[in-house]
N, C-alpha and C positions, 0 to 999 in steps of 0.2 A: 422781384423783391417785395412788391406790394402784397401779393398773396402770402408770402412767407411772414411778413410783418403782421398781417391780419391773423394768421394762424397762431403766432406767438402771443399776440395781445389777447385773443379770445381765450387762450389757455389760462392766462392769468386772471382775466375778468371772470371766468367761470368759477374759479376758486374764491375770488372776492365776493361775487354775487351770491354764492351759496353760503356765505358767512356774514351777510349784511347786518345781522343783529350785533355782531362783535366789532364792526368797523364803521368808519365814517367814509362814505363814498360820495364826495362832494361834486363830482363831474357827472352831468347827465349822460345817460347811455348814448344818446345820439351825438354827443360832443367829445366822446372819449378818443384819446390819442392811441395810435398804433406804435408810437415810438417811446412814450413815457407813460407808464401806468402809475397813477397816484392814488393813495388812500391814507387813512389815518385811523387812530384808535380813539376810543372815547376817553380813556384816562392816559395822562402823561406817563404814569408809571409803566403801563403796558407798552407804550411807544418806546420808552427807554430800554425796557427789557428786550423788546424785539430787535432794536438796533444792536444791542450788546450781543445777543445770541446770533444774529445774522453775521456780525463781525467774526465771532468764533467759528462760524461755519464758512468763513471766507467769502461772504457777500459784502462787498465794500461799496461806498459811494451811493448808498440808497437813501440818505437823508434827503428830505424834501427841500424845496427852495427856501431860503432863509426868510422870505416874506410870507410863506404859506405854512411851512413846517410839514409834519407828517413824513410819509415815505414816498419816494419816487424811484421806480424801477425803470431804468432806461434799457430798452431792448432794440437798439439800433441794428442795422444790417450786419454788423460784425459779431453780434451775439447770436449764436445758432440755437436751434430749437431744443437741443439737449440741455443747454445751459438754462434756458427758460423753464424747462421741465424741472430742473433741480431747484430753482428758486420757488416754483409753484408748489413743489412737494414740501419744501421747507416752510412756506407760508401756511400751507394746510396743516402740517404737523404742529406748528406753533399755535395756530388758532384752536386746535383740539385741546391744547393745554391751558387755554384761557377759559376761565369760568364765566 
């Protein structure tokens, strides 16, 4: 499970790290979780658009913790690699649409 979790997390972190200029990545690389991948956007409007479009794409429950905000993608053991690839593709596509 540990290797699978690492593989899933690194897939998402690769997408996020390659778009650092468009995102707020508040967790240091050496402290990142393999279970919950968190990030935010610089503008509230972009965050709201992302949440809305994610919902339309059937990605639910990605709102960050109420005290922190942003986005939290939980990739627990029950989430397989194919599902993580789908959200990674969605995030990458969304980020391409953001100027």
